[in-house]
MIKEZA-256260 format. One line per 3 residues: number of its first residue (from 1); their letters; for each residue x, y, z of C-alpha. Coordinates in Angstrom, 1 decimal, padded with zeros to 4 digits, always signed. Layout:
# residues N
NUM> a> X,Y,Z ~ ...
END
This chain:
# residues 343
1> msk> -079.3,+093.9,+034.3 ~ -079.7,+092.8,+030.8 ~ -076.1,+092.8,+029.9
4> krd> -075.3,+090.6,+032.8 ~ -078.1,+088.1,+032.1 ~ -076.6,+088.2,+028.7
7> lrf> -073.3,+087.5,+029.6 ~ -074.4,+084.6,+032.2 ~ -076.4,+083.1,+029.4
10> tat> -073.5,+083.3,+026.8 ~ -071.0,+081.8,+029.3 ~ -073.3,+079.1,+030.1
13> vvk> -073.9,+078.3,+026.6 ~ -069.9,+078.2,+026.0 ~ -069.6,+076.0,+028.9
16> siv> -072.2,+073.6,+027.8 ~ -070.7,+073.4,+024.2 ~ -067.5,+073.0,+025.8
19> fvv> -068.7,+070.1,+028.0 ~ -070.4,+068.4,+025.2 ~ -067.5,+068.5,+023.2
22> vtv> -065.2,+067.0,+025.7 ~ -067.8,+064.7,+026.4 ~ -068.1,+063.3,+022.7
25> lat> -064.4,+063.3,+022.4 ~ -064.0,+061.1,+025.6 ~ -066.7,+058.7,+024.2
28> tvl> -065.1,+058.3,+021.0 ~ -062.0,+057.7,+022.3 ~ -063.6,+055.0,+025.2
31> agt> -065.8,+053.3,+022.2 ~ -062.5,+053.0,+020.0 ~ -060.4,+051.3,+023.1
34> irn> -063.3,+049.2,+023.9 ~ -063.6,+048.1,+020.3 ~ -059.8,+047.7,+020.1
37> sss> -059.7,+049.3,+016.6 ~ -057.0,+050.8,+014.7 ~ -056.8,+053.1,+011.8
40> gak> -055.0,+052.7,+008.4 ~ -055.3,+050.4,+005.2 ~ -055.4,+047.0,+006.0
43> tey> -055.3,+043.5,+004.4 ~ -057.8,+040.6,+005.5 ~ -056.5,+037.1,+005.8
46> ral> -057.9,+033.9,+007.1 ~ -056.5,+031.1,+009.4 ~ -057.7,+027.5,+010.3
49> fsd> -057.3,+026.3,+013.7 ~ -057.8,+023.2,+015.5 ~ -059.1,+025.1,+018.8
52> ats> -059.8,+028.8,+019.0 ~ -061.6,+028.8,+022.2 ~ -061.6,+032.1,+024.1
55> lne> -060.6,+034.2,+020.9 ~ -063.2,+036.7,+020.2 ~ -063.7,+039.5,+017.6
58> gdd> -061.7,+042.5,+018.2 ~ -058.8,+040.9,+019.7 ~ -055.2,+042.0,+018.9
61> vrv> -053.3,+040.6,+016.0 ~ -049.5,+041.1,+016.9 ~ -046.1,+040.7,+015.1
64> sgv> -043.2,+040.5,+017.7 ~ -045.2,+041.9,+020.4 ~ -046.6,+044.9,+018.3
67> kvg> -050.3,+045.2,+017.5 ~ -050.6,+045.3,+013.5 ~ -054.1,+044.2,+013.2
70> tvt> -057.6,+043.1,+014.5 ~ -059.5,+039.8,+014.7 ~ -062.7,+040.5,+012.9
73> gve> -064.4,+037.2,+012.6 ~ -064.4,+033.7,+014.6 ~ -066.6,+030.9,+012.9
76> vak> -066.7,+027.2,+012.3 ~ -065.4,+026.0,+009.2 ~ -065.0,+022.5,+007.4
79> drl> -063.7,+019.4,+009.3 ~ -064.7,+021.0,+012.7 ~ -062.3,+023.5,+012.3
82> aev> -062.2,+027.2,+013.5 ~ -061.9,+029.8,+010.8 ~ -060.4,+032.9,+012.2
85> tft> -060.6,+036.3,+009.9 ~ -058.4,+039.0,+010.9 ~ -056.9,+042.0,+009.1
88> vsr> -053.1,+043.3,+009.1 ~ -051.7,+046.7,+008.4 ~ -050.5,+046.9,+004.9
91> dvd> -047.4,+048.3,+006.0 ~ -046.6,+044.6,+007.1 ~ -045.6,+042.3,+004.5
94> lte> -046.8,+038.6,+005.2 ~ -044.4,+036.2,+003.0 ~ -044.6,+032.5,+002.3
97> gts> -043.4,+030.8,+005.3 ~ -045.4,+033.0,+007.8 ~ -047.3,+030.7,+010.5
100> ael> -050.2,+031.9,+013.0 ~ -050.2,+030.9,+016.7 ~ -052.8,+031.7,+019.6
103> rfr> -051.4,+033.1,+022.5 ~ -052.4,+034.0,+026.1 ~ -052.5,+037.7,+026.5
106> nvv> -053.1,+037.5,+030.2 ~ -053.9,+034.7,+032.8 ~ -057.4,+035.5,+033.0
109> gqr> -057.8,+033.9,+029.6 ~ -057.9,+036.5,+027.0 ~ -056.0,+035.5,+023.8
112> yln> -054.3,+037.2,+020.6 ~ -053.2,+036.2,+017.4 ~ -049.5,+036.1,+016.9
115> iel> -048.1,+036.4,+013.4 ~ -044.6,+034.8,+013.0 ~ -042.5,+035.9,+010.1
118> pqr> -040.1,+033.9,+008.4 ~ -036.6,+034.6,+008.6 ~ -036.1,+034.5,+005.1
121> egt> -037.8,+036.9,+002.5 ~ -040.3,+035.2,+000.1 ~ -043.2,+035.8,-002.0
124> tle> -045.8,+038.1,-000.3 ~ -048.9,+036.5,+000.3 ~ -052.2,+037.4,-001.7
127> pgh> -055.0,+039.3,+000.1 ~ -057.6,+037.0,+001.7 ~ -054.8,+034.4,+002.0
130> tfe> -056.0,+031.3,+004.1 ~ -053.5,+029.9,+006.7 ~ -053.7,+026.0,+006.5
133> lad> -054.0,+023.9,+009.6 ~ -050.2,+023.1,+009.1 ~ -049.3,+026.5,+009.4
136> ttp> -051.2,+027.4,+012.8 ~ -050.8,+026.3,+016.4 ~ -053.4,+026.5,+018.9
139> ald> -053.0,+028.0,+022.5 ~ -051.7,+026.0,+025.5 ~ -054.7,+024.6,+027.5
142> ltv> -054.6,+026.3,+030.9 ~ -056.9,+023.9,+032.3 ~ -054.4,+021.4,+033.0
145> lfn> -052.5,+024.1,+034.8 ~ -055.3,+025.2,+037.1 ~ -056.1,+021.9,+038.1
148> gfq> -053.0,+022.3,+040.0 ~ -055.0,+023.7,+042.7 ~ -057.0,+020.4,+043.3
151> plf> -054.0,+019.3,+046.0 ~ -055.0,+022.4,+047.8 ~ -058.6,+021.8,+047.8
154> kfl> -058.2,+018.2,+049.3 ~ -056.4,+019.8,+052.6 ~ -059.9,+021.5,+053.2
157> dpe> -062.5,+020.1,+055.3 ~ -065.6,+019.5,+053.1 ~ -068.0,+020.0,+056.1
160> dvn> -066.3,+023.4,+056.8 ~ -067.0,+024.4,+053.3 ~ -070.5,+023.2,+053.3
163> dls> -071.4,+024.9,+056.7 ~ -070.2,+028.3,+055.4 ~ -072.1,+028.0,+052.5
166> aqi> -075.4,+027.2,+054.4 ~ -074.8,+030.1,+056.7 ~ -074.4,+032.6,+053.7
169> iav> -077.2,+031.5,+052.0 ~ -079.4,+031.4,+055.1 ~ -078.1,+035.0,+055.9
172> fqg> -079.3,+036.3,+052.7 ~ -082.6,+034.5,+052.7 ~ -083.2,+035.5,+056.4
175> ega> -084.0,+032.4,+057.8 ~ -082.8,+033.3,+061.3 ~ -079.0,+032.5,+060.9
178> tvd> -077.0,+034.6,+063.1 ~ -074.0,+036.7,+062.0 ~ -072.1,+035.2,+064.8
181> gll> -072.7,+031.8,+063.2 ~ -071.6,+032.9,+059.8 ~ -068.2,+034.4,+061.3
184> snt> -067.8,+031.4,+063.7 ~ -067.8,+029.0,+060.5 ~ -065.6,+031.7,+058.8
187> asl> -063.1,+031.6,+061.3 ~ -063.0,+027.8,+061.5 ~ -062.4,+027.7,+057.6
190> tsa> -059.9,+030.3,+057.8 ~ -057.9,+028.3,+060.5 ~ -058.2,+025.3,+058.7
193> iae> -056.5,+027.2,+055.5 ~ -053.7,+028.9,+058.0 ~ -052.8,+025.4,+059.1
196> kdq> -051.6,+024.8,+055.3 ~ -049.9,+027.9,+055.2 ~ -046.6,+026.3,+054.2
199> vig> -048.4,+024.1,+051.5 ~ -050.1,+027.2,+050.0 ~ -047.0,+029.2,+050.0
202> eli> -045.3,+026.6,+047.8 ~ -048.2,+026.4,+045.6 ~ -048.4,+030.1,+045.2
205> tnl> -044.4,+030.0,+044.5 ~ -044.9,+027.1,+042.0 ~ -047.7,+028.7,+040.2
208> ntv> -045.9,+032.1,+040.1 ~ -043.0,+030.7,+038.3 ~ -045.2,+028.7,+035.8
211> ltt> -047.2,+031.5,+035.2 ~ -044.2,+034.0,+034.8 ~ -042.8,+031.0,+031.8
214> isn> -046.1,+031.2,+030.2 ~ -046.3,+035.1,+030.3 ~ -043.0,+035.0,+028.9
217> psd> -043.0,+032.6,+025.8 ~ -039.6,+031.9,+024.6 ~ -038.2,+030.5,+021.5
220> qld> -036.3,+027.6,+023.4 ~ -039.7,+026.4,+024.7 ~ -041.3,+026.5,+021.4
223> tti> -038.1,+024.7,+019.5 ~ -038.3,+022.1,+022.5 ~ -042.0,+021.3,+021.9
226> ttl> -041.6,+021.4,+018.1 ~ -038.5,+018.8,+018.5 ~ -040.4,+016.6,+020.8
229> qql> -043.3,+016.6,+018.4 ~ -040.8,+015.6,+015.8 ~ -039.3,+013.0,+017.7
232> vsg> -042.6,+011.4,+018.7 ~ -043.7,+011.6,+014.9 ~ -040.4,+009.8,+013.9
235> lae> -040.8,+007.1,+016.4 ~ -044.5,+006.6,+015.5 ~ -043.3,+006.4,+011.8
238> drk> -040.7,+003.7,+012.6 ~ -043.0,+001.8,+015.2 ~ -042.8,-001.5,+013.0
241> vig> -038.9,-001.3,+012.7 ~ -038.6,-000.5,+016.6 ~ -041.0,-003.4,+017.3
244> gtl> -039.1,-005.9,+014.9 ~ -035.6,-004.9,+016.8 ~ -037.2,-005.5,+019.9
247> egl> -038.5,-009.1,+018.9 ~ -034.7,-009.7,+017.6 ~ -033.4,-008.5,+021.1
250> gdl> -035.5,-010.8,+022.9 ~ -034.4,-013.8,+020.5 ~ -030.8,-012.5,+020.8
253> tvs> -031.1,-012.8,+024.9 ~ -032.6,-016.1,+024.6 ~ -029.6,-017.5,+022.4
256> vad> -027.1,-016.0,+024.9 ~ -028.9,-017.5,+027.6 ~ -028.8,-021.1,+025.7
259> lle> -025.2,-020.4,+025.0 ~ -024.3,-019.7,+028.7 ~ -026.1,-022.8,+029.9
262> egr> -024.4,-025.3,+027.3 ~ -020.9,-023.7,+028.0 ~ -021.2,-023.7,+031.7
265> apl> -019.9,-027.2,+032.2 ~ -017.1,-027.3,+029.8 ~ -016.2,-023.8,+031.2
268> kgs> -016.2,-025.3,+034.8 ~ -014.1,-028.2,+033.5 ~ -011.7,-025.7,+031.7
271> iaa> -011.4,-023.7,+035.0 ~ -010.7,-026.9,+036.9 ~ -007.7,-028.0,+034.5
274> lgd> -006.4,-024.3,+034.5 ~ -005.9,-024.9,+038.3 ~ -004.2,-028.5,+037.6
277> lsg> -001.8,-026.6,+035.3 ~ -001.0,-023.9,+037.5 ~ -000.1,-026.5,+040.2
280> nla> +001.8,-028.6,+037.8 ~ +003.7,-025.4,+036.5 ~ +004.4,-024.6,+040.1
283> dse> +005.9,-027.9,+041.1 ~ +008.1,-027.6,+037.8 ~ +009.5,-024.2,+038.6
286> evi> +013.2,-025.0,+038.4 ~ +012.9,-027.1,+034.9 ~ +010.7,-023.9,+033.6
289> ddf> +013.7,-021.4,+034.7 ~ +016.3,-023.5,+033.3 ~ +014.4,-024.0,+030.0
292> lat> +013.8,-020.2,+029.8 ~ +017.5,-019.6,+030.6 ~ +018.9,-021.8,+027.9
295> lpt> +015.9,-020.8,+025.3 ~ +017.8,-017.6,+023.9 ~ +020.8,-019.8,+022.9
298> kld> +018.9,-022.5,+021.6 ~ +016.8,-020.2,+019.3 ~ +020.1,-018.2,+018.2
301> rlg> +021.3,-021.7,+017.2 ~ +018.3,-022.8,+015.5 ~ +018.2,-019.3,+013.7
304> rva> +021.7,-020.3,+012.2 ~ +020.7,-023.5,+010.8 ~ +017.9,-022.3,+009.3
307> syg> +019.1,-018.9,+007.8 ~ +019.9,-020.6,+004.2 ~ +016.4,-021.0,+003.4
310> swl> +013.0,-022.6,+004.3 ~ +014.8,-025.6,+005.3 ~ +016.9,-026.8,+008.2
313> nfy> +020.5,-027.4,+007.2 ~ +022.3,-030.0,+009.5 ~ +025.5,-031.8,+008.9
316> vcs> +025.9,-035.6,+010.3 ~ +029.1,-035.3,+012.2 ~ +029.1,-039.1,+013.2
319> idg> +027.1,-042.2,+012.9 ~ +027.4,-044.9,+015.4 ~ +025.5,-048.3,+015.0
322> rip> +025.9,-051.7,+013.7 ~ +024.6,-052.7,+010.1 ~ +024.8,-056.6,+009.2
325> mpe> +027.1,-057.4,+006.4 ~ +025.5,-059.0,+003.5 ~ +026.7,-062.7,+002.8
328> gym> +029.6,-062.8,+000.5 ~ +030.2,-058.9,+000.5 ~ +033.7,-058.5,+001.5
331> gel> +034.5,-054.9,+000.9 ~ +033.7,-051.8,+003.0 ~ +030.6,-049.6,+003.3
334> gvk> +031.9,-046.6,+002.2 ~ +030.8,-044.4,+005.1 ~ +033.2,-042.9,+007.7
337> pia> +032.3,-042.8,+011.2 ~ +033.5,-039.4,+011.8 ~ +033.1,-036.7,+009.1
340> erc> +036.4,-034.7,+008.2 ~ +034.3,-031.5,+008.7 ~ +033.5,-031.9,+012.3
343> l> +037.2,-032.7,+013.0
END
């Protein structure tokens, strides 16, 4: 009997020890998971953000989606900025040109710190390096996104919502409201929502697309936002030049309008004269045809006359006229009426 008791006692002690060891190990693992901690040598850095809302101590620090460290502190720094202290595994070298960005871990609002390494190698950053505001990017504001639910709420009847809320409160306070009344108001509200099934379906579909895009950020979206920011900044810097250009364009428009106003009457007269000219040409069609038919021959002969130089070479073949004789002159004039070269 004593041996059986000893064996039972020993078995009980062994089971208890095994249970305690397993419990301690499980508790340790659970505590490590909750703390979101990781092992290994780490290097501490700091980063300044304009907004670090929902970023908490213990959140992940990731590089290309892989966890490499942990956020160890978030506090207010100079100029109303948020200073985030975090650690990174020493196996990861942060070099000049590295940037830090806050991203959403999920749609609930949890965030993590993403480290974007430069494409080119550079000098390794010293431990304790602080990323300035120009090297950091805050997370997107999901409040604007979730405000998209407002169109859905507009389709609900406020009286039904208020009645349902009053019935629920009355039931829990024991003020005599019946379950039937509660179910009736619930059915009324559900019917109102069911009537807007198509609107709700489209809203959920659009929201699913937006959330998918947000949960899978791409380099194209980052590049687009950066390029748009650079464009807006450039336009802001050139606002004086753009303003002057617009003023000049206004003056040009006024000048063109004045020119058209001044040239309208002469243009009208020119168009009318052009009509008369067209009529005259139409009436002289035979003359014009004859002129165009003989024009090549005339041009050929003129070309021969002008082929000796920059003058026209003409020979007088005959002269016909009457020249009065001076008194007392008995000789000849010395000019033959017809030249020999023309015979």
